[in-house]
GUTOR-475099 format. One line per 5 residues: number of its first residue (from 1); their letters; for each residue x, z, y of N, C-alpha, C, O. Coordinates in nm, 3 decimals. Example, Ala and Ser with C-alpha at 12.3 -4.5 7.8 and 13.67 -1.06 7.14 Angstrom:
GUTOR-475099
1	AS	1.319:0.780:-0.569:1.230:0.780:-0.450:1.320:0.780:-0.330:1.424:0.846:-0.332 ~ 1.285:0.708:-0.225:1.367:0.714:-0.106:1.290:0.787:0.003:1.341:0.804:0.114
END
This chain:
GUTOR-475099
1	MIKLY	5.070:21.945:16.760:4.973:22.018:16.678:4.985:21.978:16.532:5.009:21.861:16.501 ~ 4.968:22.074:16.443:4.975:22.047:16.300:4.859:21.960:16.256:4.745:21.980:16.297 ~ 4.891:21.862:16.173:4.788:21.779:16.110:4.777:21.821:15.963:4.876:21.820:15.890 ~ 4.657:21.857:15.923:4.631:21.898:15.785:4.555:21.786:15.714:4.444:21.751:15.752 ~ 4.618:21.730:15.611:4.557:21.623:15.534:4.489:21.684:15.412:4.552:21.755:15.333
6	KFGPV	4.359:21.656:15.396:4.282:21.718:15.289:4.173:21.623:15.242:4.162:21.511:15.292 ~ 4.093:21.667:15.144:3.988:21.582:15.089:3.865:21.579:15.179:3.814:21.471:15.211 ~ 3.816:21.695:15.219:3.696:21.701:15.300:3.597:21.803:15.245:3.610:21.846:15.131 ~ 3.500:21.841:15.327:3.408:21.949:15.290:3.310:21.911:15.180:3.277:21.794:15.161 ~ 3.264:22.013:15.109:3.152:22.002:15.016:3.055:22.113:15.051:3.089:22.231:15.043
11	GDVCD	2.934:22.076:15.090:2.840:22.176:15.135:2.896:22.249:15.256:2.941:22.186:15.352 ~ 2.893:22.381:15.252:2.941:22.462:15.363:3.086:22.506:15.346:3.139:22.581:15.429 ~ 3.150:22.460:15.240:3.291:22.495:15.215:3.378:22.384:15.272:3.346:22.266:15.257 ~ 3.487:22.421:15.337:3.565:22.324:15.414:3.636:22.220:15.331:3.679:22.117:15.385 ~ 3.651:22.242:15.200:3.714:22.141:15.117:3.678:22.159:14.971:3.647:22.270:14.927
16	ASPFC	3.682:22.047:14.896:3.656:22.051:14.753:3.775:22.104:14.675:3.761:22.142:14.558 ~ 3.891:22.108:14.737:4.012:22.160:14.672:4.040:22.302:14.720:4.050:22.324:14.840 ~ 4.054:22.398:14.629:4.086:22.534:14.672:4.221:22.542:14.744:4.241:22.630:14.827 ~ 4.312:22.453:14.712:4.442:22.457:14.778:4.433:22.411:14.923:4.504:22.462:15.010 ~ 4.345:22.316:14.949:4.320:22.275:15.088:4.249:22.387:15.163:4.279:22.414:15.279
21	VKVEA	4.153:22.451:15.096:4.083:22.564:15.158:4.181:22.674:15.194:4.173:22.734:15.301 ~ 4.274:22.701:15.104:4.372:22.808:15.127:4.456:22.782:15.251:4.476:22.872:15.333 ~ 4.506:22.660:15.265:4.589:22.627:15.380:4.508:22.636:15.509:4.555:22.692:15.609 ~ 4.388:22.581:15.508:4.306:22.586:15.630:4.270:22.729:15.666:4.269:22.765:15.784 ~ 4.240:22.811:15.566:4.209:22.952:15.592:4.329:23.024:15.652:4.314:23.105:15.742
26	YLKLA	4.449:22.993:15.601:4.569:23.057:15.655:4.590:23.018:15.801:4.620:23.102:15.885 ~ 4.574:22.891:15.831:4.590:22.844:15.969:4.493:22.916:16.062:4.530:22.954:16.173 ~ 4.370:22.935:16.016:4.270:23.002:16.099:4.304:23.150:16.118:4.301:23.200:16.230 ~ 4.337:23.218:16.008:4.367:23.361:16.019:4.493:23.386:16.100:4.502:23.487:16.171 ~ 4.590:23.297:16.091:4.715:23.313:16.164:4.703:23.267:16.309:4.794:23.290:16.389
31	GIPYE	4.592:23.202:16.342:4.572:23.154:16.480:4.664:23.039:16.517:4.706:23.028:16.633 ~ 4.695:22.953:16.422:4.783:22.838:16.447:4.695:22.715:16.472:4.615:22.679:16.385 ~ 4.707:22.649:16.587:4.625:22.531:16.616:4.655:22.418:16.516:4.769:22.397:16.476 ~ 4.549:22.348:16.478:4.565:22.238:16.383:4.448:22.142:16.397:4.346:22.175:16.456 ~ 4.465:22.024:16.341:4.357:21.928:16.327:4.355:21.878:16.185:4.458:21.880:16.117
36	TLSGA	4.239:21.835:16.138:4.226:21.790:15.999:4.203:21.640:15.993:4.138:21.581:16.079 ~ 4.258:21.580:15.888:4.232:21.440:15.854:4.186:21.440:15.709:4.262:21.478:15.619 ~ 4.062:21.399:15.686:4.001:21.414:15.555:3.979:21.280:15.486:3.944:21.180:15.549 ~ 4.000:21.281:15.355:3.971:21.163:15.275:4.069:21.146:15.162:4.188:21.173:15.176 ~ 4.017:21.101:15.046:4.103:21.081:14.930:4.206:20.972:14.953:4.305:20.964:14.880
41	QYLRT	4.186:20.888:15.056:4.283:20.781:15.084:4.420:20.838:15.122:4.521:20.769:15.109 ~ 4.423:20.963:15.169:4.551:21.022:15.208:4.637:21.059:15.088:4.753:21.096:15.104 ~ 4.580:21.050:14.968:4.663:21.068:14.849:4.773:20.963:14.843:4.880:20.987:14.788 ~ 4.745:20.845:14.901:4.844:20.737:14.897:4.966:20.768:14.982:5.075:20.719:14.954 ~ 4.949:20.849:15.086:5.062:20.884:15.173:5.118:21.022:15.143:5.219:21.063:15.202
46	APKGK	5.053:21.095:15.053:5.100:21.230:15.020:5.234:21.223:14.947:5.247:21.147:14.850 ~ 5.333:21.300:14.991:5.467:21.292:14.931:5.469:21.318:14.780:5.549:21.259:14.708 ~ 5.381:21.406:14.732:5.378:21.438:14.590:5.252:21.384:14.522:5.220:21.422:14.410 ~ 5.183:21.297:14.593:5.064:21.235:14.535:4.945:21.328:14.522:4.855:21.302:14.443 ~ 4.944:21.437:14.600:4.831:21.529:14.595:4.811:21.592:14.732:4.902:21.594:14.815
51	LPYIE	4.693:21.643:14.753:4.657:21.711:14.877:4.640:21.859:14.849:4.601:21.899:14.739 ~ 4.669:21.944:14.952:4.696:21.910:15.092:4.844:21.884:15.119:4.931:21.914:15.037 ~ 4.868:21.827:15.238:5.000:21.832:15.298:4.982:21.838:15.448:4.876:21.804:15.500 ~ 5.085:21.883:15.517:5.076:21.894:15.663:5.186:21.810:15.727:5.291:21.785:15.667 ~ 5.159:21.770:15.849:5.258:21.703:15.932:5.274:21.787:16.059:5.176:21.817:16.128
56	DNGAI	5.397:21.826:16.088:5.421:21.915:16.201:5.545:21.868:16.278:5.658:21.890:16.236 ~ 5.519:21.802:16.391:5.629:21.752:16.474:5.729:21.669:16.393:5.850:21.684:16.407 ~ 5.676:21.582:16.310:5.761:21.493:16.231:5.798:21.547:16.095:5.839:21.471:16.007 ~ 5.783:21.677:16.075:5.812:21.736:15.944:5.690:21.721:15.853:5.577:21.750:15.894 ~ 5.712:21.675:15.730:5.606:21.661:15.631:5.627:21.769:15.525:5.733:21.777:15.463
61	VPDSG	5.525:21.852:15.505:5.536:21.960:15.407:5.419:21.949:15.309:5.304:21.969:15.348 ~ 5.447:21.918:15.182:5.339:21.910:15.082:5.326:22.039:15.002:5.419:22.120:14.995 ~ 5.207:22.057:14.942:5.181:22.166:14.847:5.162:22.299:14.919:5.247:22.343:14.997 ~ 5.046:22.363:14.891:5.014:22.490:14.957:5.120:22.596:14.928:5.144:22.685:15.011 ~ 5.184:22.588:14.811:5.287:22.685:14.776:5.410:22.678:14.864:5.488:22.773:14.871
66	FILPY	5.428:22.565:14.934:5.539:22.550:15.029:5.490:22.548:15.173:5.565:22.583:15.265 ~ 5.364:22.508:15.192:5.310:22.505:15.328:5.300:22.644:15.387:5.338:22.666:15.502 ~ 5.248:22.739:15.310:5.230:22.874:15.364:5.364:22.940:15.402:5.374:22.996:15.511 ~ 5.467:22.935:15.317:5.597:22.989:15.360:5.651:22.917:15.483:5.714:22.979:15.569 ~ 5.629:22.786:15.493:5.673:22.711:15.611:5.605:22.764:15.737:5.670:22.784:15.839
71	LKETY	5.475:22.787:15.728:5.402:22.838:15.844:5.452:22.977:15.884:5.467:23.007:16.002 ~ 5.477:23.060:15.784:5.527:23.195:15.812:5.663:23.190:15.883:5.685:23.261:15.980 ~ 5.753:23.106:15.832:5.888:23.101:15.886:5.894:23.027:16.020:5.967:23.068:16.111 ~ 5.818:22.919:16.031:5.825:22.836:16.151:5.752:22.897:16.269:5.798:22.890:16.383 ~ 5.638:22.958:16.241:5.553:23.010:16.349:5.556:23.163:16.359:5.495:23.220:16.449
76	GKDID	5.626:23.228:16.267:5.632:23.374:16.271:5.497:23.438:16.251:5.471:23.546:16.303 ~ 5.411:23.372:16.175:5.276:23.421:16.153:5.261:23.460:16.005:5.227:23.378:15.921 ~ 5.287:23.587:15.977:5.282:23.636:15.840:5.166:23.734:15.827:5.176:23.848:15.873 ~ 5.057:23.691:15.765:4.941:23.778:15.754:4.961:23.887:15.648:4.874:23.971:15.627 ~ 5.077:23.885:15.580:5.110:23.987:15.481:5.214:24.086:15.532:5.266:24.167:15.455
81	SHLGS	5.246:24.082:15.660:5.357:24.162:15.712:5.333:24.312:15.699:5.429:24.389:15.698 ~ 5.208:24.354:15.687:5.178:24.497:15.677:5.186:24.548:15.534:5.173:24.669:15.510 ~ 5.209:24.458:15.437:5.215:24.499:15.297:5.356:24.543:15.258:5.455:24.489:15.307 ~ 5.363:24.643:15.170:5.491:24.684:15.116:5.534:24.593:15.002:5.458:24.506:14.959 ~ 5.654:24.614:14.952:5.708:24.526:14.848:5.627:24.532:14.719:5.608:24.431:14.652
86	ADKAV	5.578:24.651:14.684:5.500:24.664:14.560:5.368:24.588:14.572:5.327:24.519:14.478 ~ 5.300:24.600:14.687:5.176:24.527:14.707:5.199:24.376:14.708:5.118:24.300:14.656 ~ 5.310:24.334:14.766:5.342:24.191:14.767:5.366:24.139:14.625:5.331:24.026:14.593 ~ 5.426:24.224:14.541:5.449:24.184:14.402:5.317:24.169:14.327:5.298:24.074:14.251 ~ 5.226:24.263:14.349:5.093:24.255:14.286:5.020:24.131:14.335:4.959:24.059:14.257
91	AHAFI	5.026:24.107:14.466:4.960:23.989:14.524:5.015:23.861:14.463:4.939:23.769:14.430 ~ 5.147:23.855:14.447:5.209:23.734:14.390:5.156:23.709:14.249:5.126:23.596:14.213 ~ 5.145:23.815:14.168:5.098:23.799:14.030:4.954:23.750:14.028:4.920:23.662:13.949 ~ 4.870:23.805:14.113:4.730:23.761:14.118:4.719:23.617:14.167:4.639:23.539:14.114 ~ 4.797:23.581:14.267:4.791:23.444:14.320:4.833:23.344:14.213:4.772:23.238:14.201
96	EMIDE	4.935:23.377:14.135:4.976:23.288:14.027:4.865:23.275:13.922:4.842:23.166:13.868 ~ 4.796:23.385:13.893:4.684:23.381:13.799:4.575:23.288:13.851:4.519:23.208:13.776 ~ 4.545:23.298:13.981:4.441:23.215:14.041:4.482:23.068:14.042:4.405:22.981:14.001 ~ 4.604:23.041:14.088:4.648:22.903:14.108:4.684:22.832:13.978:4.663:22.711:13.966 ~ 4.737:22.905:13.883:4.789:22.841:13.762:4.701:22.859:13.639:4.727:22.799:13.535
101	HLYWV	4.597:22.941:13.650:4.507:22.958:13.535:4.361:22.939:13.572:4.294:22.850:13.519 ~ 4.310:23.022:13.664:4.169:23.013:13.699:4.136:22.876:13.761:4.025:22.826:13.746 ~ 4.232:22.819:13.831:4.212:22.685:13.888:4.178:22.584:13.779:4.091:22.500:13.799 ~ 4.247:22.590:13.666:4.223:22.494:13.559:4.087:22.515:13.494:4.029:22.421:13.440 ~ 4.036:22.637:13.499:3.899:22.663:13.453:3.800:22.589:13.543:3.702:22.531:13.496
106	LVHAR	3.828:22.591:13.673:3.745:22.515:13.768:3.753:22.366:13.740:3.651:22.297:13.737 ~ 3.874:22.316:13.719:3.891:22.173:13.692:3.813:22.132:13.568:3.747:22.028:13.567 ~ 3.820:22.213:13.465:3.746:22.182:13.342:3.596:22.178:13.371:3.527:22.085:13.327 ~ 3.545:22.275:13.443:3.402:22.281:13.470:3.355:22.157:13.547:3.246:22.105:13.522 ~ 3.437:22.112:13.639:3.397:21.998:13.722:3.412:21.864:13.652:3.326:21.777:13.664
111	WALDH	3.520:21.847:13.580:3.553:21.713:13.528:3.517:21.693:13.382:3.490:21.580:13.341 ~ 3.515:21.798:13.302:3.488:21.781:13.159:3.339:21.789:13.127:3.295:21.734:13.026 ~ 3.261:21.858:13.210:3.118:21.869:13.186:3.047:21.746:13.243:3.063:21.713:13.361 ~ 2.970:21.680:13.160:2.913:21.551:13.197:2.828:21.556:13.324:2.840:21.469:13.409 ~ 2.744:21.657:13.338:2.655:21.661:13.454:2.733:21.680:13.583:2.694:21.629:13.688
116	NAKTL	2.843:21.754:13.578:2.925:21.772:13.697:3.007:21.646:13.728:3.034:21.617:13.844 ~ 3.046:21.573:13.625:3.120:21.448:13.647:3.033:21.349:13.724:3.084:21.274:13.807 ~ 2.903:21.349:13.697:2.812:21.262:13.771:2.806:21.303:13.918:2.799:21.219:14.007 ~ 2.808:21.434:13.941:2.808:21.483:14.080:2.937:21.444:14.150:2.934:21.405:14.267 ~ 3.049:21.453:14.081:3.176:21.411:14.138:3.172:21.265:14.179:3.222:21.227:14.285
121	HRLFF	3.113:21.184:14.094:3.104:21.041:14.125:3.025:21.020:14.254:3.064:20.941:14.340 ~ 2.914:21.090:14.266:2.830:21.076:14.385:2.902:21.124:14.511:2.889:21.063:14.617 ~ 2.977:21.232:14.499:3.041:21.291:14.616:3.167:21.216:14.659:3.192:21.200:14.778 ~ 3.244:21.168:14.562:3.377:21.118:14.594:3.399:20.968:14.571:3.493:20.910:14.625 ~ 3.313:20.906:14.492:3.338:20.766:14.458:3.226:20.672:14.503:3.237:20.550:14.488
126	AGIPF	3.118:20.728:14.557:3.002:20.646:14.592:3.033:20.544:14.702:2.966:20.442:14.710 ~ 3.132:20.570:14.784:3.165:20.478:14.892:3.247:20.359:14.849:3.272:20.268:14.929 ~ 3.290:20.357:14.723:3.369:20.245:14.670:3.273:20.139:14.614:3.179:20.174:14.543 ~ 3.294:20.013:14.644:3.202:19.907:14.599:3.190:19.902:14.446:3.287:19.924:14.374 ~ 3.069:19.874:14.399:3.043:19.853:14.256:3.106:19.720:14.212:3.099:19.624:14.288
131	PLDKL	3.167:19.710:14.094:3.181:19.811:13.989:3.311:19.890:13.998:3.343:19.968:13.908 ~ 3.387:19.868:14.107:3.516:19.936:14.119:3.498:20.088:14.120:3.585:20.161:14.071 ~ 3.387:20.135:14.174:3.363:20.279:14.179:3.360:20.339:14.040:3.419:20.445:14.017 ~ 3.293:20.272:13.947:3.283:20.324:13.811:3.418:20.319:13.739:3.453:20.410:13.664 ~ 3.493:20.213:13.763:3.624:20.201:13.699:3.719:20.310:13.747:3.789:20.373:13.668
136	IARKA	3.721:20.332:13.879:3.810:20.433:13.935:3.768:20.573:13.891:3.852:20.656:13.856 ~ 3.638:20.598:13.894:3.587:20.729:13.854:3.618:20.757:13.707:3.656:20.869:13.671 ~ 3.600:20.655:13.622:3.627:20.673:13.479:3.775:20.701:13.455:3.810:20.788:13.376 ~ 3.862:20.627:13.523:4.006:20.648:13.507:4.046:20.786:13.556:4.125:20.855:13.491 ~ 3.992:20.827:13.671:4.025:20.960:13.724:3.983:21.069:13.628:4.058:21.164:13.604
141	RNDIK	3.864:21.055:13.571:3.816:21.157:13.478:3.902:21.160:13.352:3.938:21.268:13.304 ~ 3.935:21.045:13.298:4.019:21.041:13.179:4.157:21.101:13.206:4.210:21.176:13.124 ~ 4.213:21.068:13.321:4.345:21.123:13.356:4.341:21.276:13.365:4.432:21.344:13.318 ~ 4.235:21.328:13.425:4.225:21.473:13.442:4.197:21.542:13.310:4.248:21.652:13.285 ~ 4.117:21.480:13.225:4.093:21.539:13.093:4.222:21.543:13.011:4.245:21.637:12.935
146	QALYK	4.305:21.440:13.026:4.436:21.442:12.960:4.524:21.553:13.016:4.596:21.621:12.942 ~ 4.518:21.571:13.149:4.597:21.677:13.211:4.550:21.815:13.163:4.632:21.904:13.142 ~ 4.420:21.831:13.146:4.366:21.957:13.095:4.418:21.985:12.953:4.451:22.098:12.919 ~ 4.424:21.880:12.871:4.473:21.897:12.735:4.622:21.931:12.735:4.666:22.019:12.661 ~ 4.699:21.861:12.818:4.843:21.887:12.823:4.871:22.026:12.880:4.965:22.093:12.836
151	QGIGR	4.792:22.068:12.977:4.810:22.201:13.033:4.781:22.308:12.929:4.841:22.416:12.930 ~ 4.688:22.278:12.838:4.657:22.371:12.729:4.513:22.417:12.728:4.456:22.440:12.622 ~ 4.454:22.432:12.845:4.318:22.487:12.849:4.217:22.390:12.791:4.114:22.431:12.739 ~ 4.248:22.260:12.799:4.158:22.160:12.744:4.153:22.157:12.594:4.073:22.082:12.537 ~ 4.235:22.235:12.527:4.236:22.241:12.381:4.133:22.342:12.328:4.109:22.350:12.208
156	HSGEE	4.073:22.419:12.420:3.977:22.522:12.380:3.834:22.471:12.394:3.808:22.372:12.462 ~ 3.742:22.540:12.329:3.601:22.508:12.344:3.552:22.554:12.481:3.618:22.634:12.548 ~ 3.436:22.503:12.521:3.381:22.544:12.649:3.358:22.694:12.656:3.382:22.756:12.759 ~ 3.311:22.752:12.547:3.286:22.897:12.543:3.417:22.975:12.558:3.422:23.077:12.628 ~ 3.522:22.927:12.493:3.651:22.996:12.502:3.708:22.986:12.643:3.767:23.082:12.693
161	ITEKG	3.691:22.871:12.707:3.741:22.855:12.844:3.666:22.947:12.939:3.726:23.008:13.027 ~ 3.535:22.958:12.920:3.457:23.049:13.003:3.503:23.193:12.982:3.513:23.269:13.079 ~ 3.531:23.230:12.858:3.578:23.365:12.829:3.712:23.392:12.898:3.732:23.499:12.955 ~ 3.804:23.296:12.891:3.935:23.314:12.954:3.920:23.324:13.106:3.986:23.407:13.169 ~ 3.835:23.241:13.163:3.815:23.248:13.307:3.750:23.378:13.349:3.783:23.433:13.454
166	NRDLK	3.659:23.428:13.268:3.591:23.552:13.300:3.688:23.671:13.300:3.668:23.767:13.375 ~ 3.791:23.665:13.218:3.892:23.772:13.220:3.961:23.776:13.356:3.989:23.884:13.409 ~ 3.989:23.659:13.412:4.049:23.653:13.546:3.953:23.709:13.650:3.993:23.786:13.738 ~ 3.827:23.670:13.641:3.727:23.719:13.736:3.713:23.871:13.728:3.704:23.938:13.831 ~ 3.713:23.925:13.607:3.701:24.070:13.591:3.822:24.141:13.650:3.808:24.247:13.712
171	ALSDF	3.940:24.083:13.631:4.061:24.145:13.688:4.051:24.149:13.841:4.085:24.249:13.903 ~ 4.005:24.039:13.900:3.988:24.036:14.046:3.883:24.136:14.090:3.903:24.207:14.189 ~ 3.772:24.142:14.018:3.665:24.236:14.053:3.712:24.380:14.042:3.684:24.462:14.130 ~ 3.784:24.411:13.935:3.832:24.548:13.915:3.932:24.588:14.024:3.929:24.701:14.072 ~ 4.019:24.496:14.061:4.119:24.528:14.164:4.055:24.539:14.302:4.095:24.623:14.383
176	LGDKD	3.956:24.454:14.330:3.889:24.461:14.460:3.809:24.589:14.474:3.811:24.652:14.579 ~ 3.738:24.628:14.368:3.657:24.749:14.374:3.555:24.742:14.486:3.484:24.643:14.502 ~ 3.547:24.851:14.564:3.451:24.855:14.674:3.517:24.831:14.810:3.459:24.862:14.914 ~ 3.638:24.775:14.808:3.708:24.746:14.933:3.654:24.616:14.995:3.599:24.531:14.925 ~ 3.669:24.602:15.125:3.631:24.476:15.191:3.723:24.363:15.148:3.678:24.252:15.119
181	YFFGD	3.853:24.394:15.144:3.953:24.297:15.102:4.046:24.363:15.001:4.040:24.485:14.983 ~ 4.130:24.285:14.936:4.205:24.338:14.822:4.301:24.450:14.858:4.329:24.537:14.775 ~ 4.351:24.449:14.981:4.442:24.556:15.022:4.385:24.638:15.137:4.460:24.695:15.217 ~ 4.253:24.643:15.146:4.192:24.727:15.248:4.096:24.652:15.337:4.005:24.584:15.288 ~ 4.116:24.663:15.468:4.020:24.605:15.562:4.074:24.482:15.635:4.016:24.439:15.735
186	KPTTL	4.184:24.426:15.585:4.247:24.314:15.653:4.282:24.205:15.553:4.347:24.233:15.452 ~ 4.240:24.079:15.577:4.269:23.972:15.481:4.418:23.941:15.472:4.491:23.947:15.571 ~ 4.462:23.909:15.350:4.600:23.871:15.323:4.600:23.737:15.250:4.495:23.677:15.228 ~ 4.719:23.692:15.213:4.728:23.567:15.138:4.655:23.575:15.005:4.597:23.476:14.960 ~ 4.655:23.692:14.942:4.579:23.707:14.818:4.431:23.686:14.846:4.362:23.622:14.766
191	DISAY	4.381:23.737:14.956:4.239:23.722:14.988:4.202:23.575:15.007:4.099:23.530:14.956 ~ 4.284:23.502:15.080:4.249:23.361:15.103:4.267:23.279:14.975:4.196:23.181:14.955 ~ 4.360:23.318:14.889:4.377:23.248:14.762:4.255:23.271:14.672:4.204:23.178:14.610 ~ 4.209:23.396:14.666:4.091:23.428:14.587:3.967:23.362:14.646:3.886:23.304:14.574 ~ 3.952:23.372:14.777:3.838:23.309:14.843:3.834:23.159:14.819:3.728:23.103:14.791
196	ALLAQ	3.948:23.095:14.830:3.955:22.949:14.816:3.902:22.903:14.681:3.837:22.799:14.671 ~ 3.929:22.982:14.576:3.881:22.947:14.442:3.738:22.995:14.421:3.654:22.921:14.370 ~ 3.710:23.120:14.461:3.576:23.176:14.439:3.470:23.099:14.518:3.356:23.088:14.473 ~ 3.507:23.047:14.634:3.410:22.970:14.713:3.362:22.848:14.634:3.246:22.808:14.646 ~ 3.451:22.789:14.553:3.412:22.675:14.471:3.309:22.716:14.366:3.219:22.638:14.333
201	FILIS	3.322:22.837:14.313:3.231:22.888:14.212:3.098:22.936:14.270:2.991:22.912:14.214 ~ 3.108:23.003:14.384:2.995:23.081:14.436:2.917:23.012:14.547:2.795:23.022:14.551 ~ 2.986:22.942:14.637:2.922:22.890:14.757:2.879:22.743:14.748:2.797:22.698:14.828 ~ 2.934:22.670:14.653:2.901:22.528:14.640:2.792:22.512:14.535:2.813:22.544:14.418 ~ 2.677:22.463:14.576:2.562:22.453:14.486:2.556:22.321:14.412:2.474:22.305:14.321
206	EFSAP	2.640:22.225:14.450:2.633:22.093:14.390:2.676:22.091:14.243:2.640:21.999:14.169 ~ 2.753:22.191:14.200:2.801:22.196:14.063:2.742:22.318:13.992:2.706:22.417:14.056 ~ 2.733:22.309:13.859:2.686:22.423:13.781:2.766:22.431:13.651:2.804:22.328:13.594 ~ 2.790:22.553:13.605:2.864:22.575:13.481:2.854:22.723:13.446:2.830:22.806:13.533 ~ 2.873:22.758:13.319:2.868:22.899:13.281:2.968:22.985:13.358:2.938:23.101:13.388
211	IFDKA	3.086:22.931:13.390:3.185:23.012:13.461:3.138:23.041:13.604:3.172:23.144:13.661 ~ 3.059:22.949:13.662:3.006:22.974:13.796:2.904:23.087:13.790:2.899:23.172:13.880 ~ 2.824:23.089:13.683:2.728:23.199:13.666:2.800:23.331:13.647:2.756:23.434:13.699 ~ 2.911:23.329:13.574:2.989:23.451:13.555:3.041:23.502:13.689:3.033:23.622:13.718 ~ 3.092:23.413:13.771:3.145:23.453:13.902:3.036:23.516:13.987:3.059:23.616:14.056
216	KSYDN	2.917:23.458:13.982:2.806:23.508:14.064:2.751:23.640:14.012:2.674:23.707:14.080 ~ 2.791:23.679:13.890:2.743:23.805:13.834:2.822:23.926:13.885:2.780:24.040:13.865 ~ 2.936:23.901:13.950:3.018:24.010:14.005:2.978:24.031:14.151:3.018:23.955:14.240 ~ 2.899:24.133:14.174:2.844:24.156:14.308:2.953:24.170:14.413:2.939:24.121:14.525 ~ 3.061:24.240:14.377:3.165:24.262:14.479:3.241:24.133:14.510:3.286:24.114:14.623
221	LVAFT	3.257:24.044:14.412:3.323:23.916:14.438:3.235:23.826:14.523:3.285:23.755:14.611 ~ 3.105:23.828:14.499:3.012:23.750:14.580:3.013:23.800:14.724:3.021:23.721:14.818 ~ 3.005:23.932:14.741:3.006:23.990:14.876:3.137:23.961:14.947:3.138:23.929:15.066 ~ 3.248:23.972:14.875:3.380:23.942:14.931:3.388:23.797:14.978:3.434:23.769:15.089 ~ 3.343:23.706:14.893:3.351:23.563:14.926:3.268:23.532:15.049:3.313:23.460:15.139
226	KRLHK	3.148:23.584:15.055:3.061:23.560:15.171:3.117:23.628:15.296:3.105:23.574:15.407 ~ 3.178:23.744:15.279:3.236:23.816:15.393:3.350:23.736:15.458:3.353:23.718:15.580 ~ 3.442:23.690:15.375:3.555:23.615:15.429:3.510:23.477:15.479:3.564:23.427:15.578 ~ 3.414:23.418:15.414:3.359:23.290:15.459:3.301:23.305:15.600:3.325:23.221:15.686 ~ 3.226:23.410:15.622:3.167:23.435:15.754:3.275:23.462:15.857:3.266:23.416:15.971
231	HLKS	3.378:23.537:15.817:3.489:23.569:15.908:3.562:23.442:15.949:3.598:23.426:16.066 ~ 3.584:23.351:15.855:3.654:23.227:15.885:3.569:23.133:15.970:3.622:23.051:16.045 ~ 3.439:23.146:15.959:3.348:23.062:16.038:3.332:23.112:16.181:3.293:23.036:16.270 ~ 3.361:23.239:16.204:3.337:23.299:16.336:3.440:23.256:16.438:3.433:23.298:16.554
END
């Protein structure tokens, strides 16, 4: 059975990382049996120093961008098999927007905003003995703020970052329209990629930020997120 290494749930969402959520959602939709091992300690054994990664009969596969193709090829479970080449191209562009841009808006909201950083400390570092917890939390936050600056988004003001993130949200909302899922009535990889990120904005109440309010203002994105969340829970 596949072992999925991840961080662990926050509230009713299966993981604090959208990439972990994406992999777990794919496993569920594809009907592939798996078990989860949760905890930041697995970062030490992660091949690329990040989660998620999977272990499958001795094979170690890191990074959701490689895990999903592995699952498709190894298990013959392709939830996008009904899509044509043009739809797959559109899906790829949206997924890259979500993973490589909107994700960093989420990271900024969680790590750069002081009130959310306190929540992160309570959720992820409280089990570490004092004062080591504060030292580790401070280093993690500084490292991530540096990564935000190097990535580029950290060079903008909070208002500008919210504006950039809202453009992504509007694009998703416009493309979804009044459909249940992005390509009709059946979830695809684009759906689980969007859900994995939107769930962090919409379904997790422990954090707050202007970009989360923007996400909740799109009725169709809220309905979509709750719809797929319920489907994955069933």
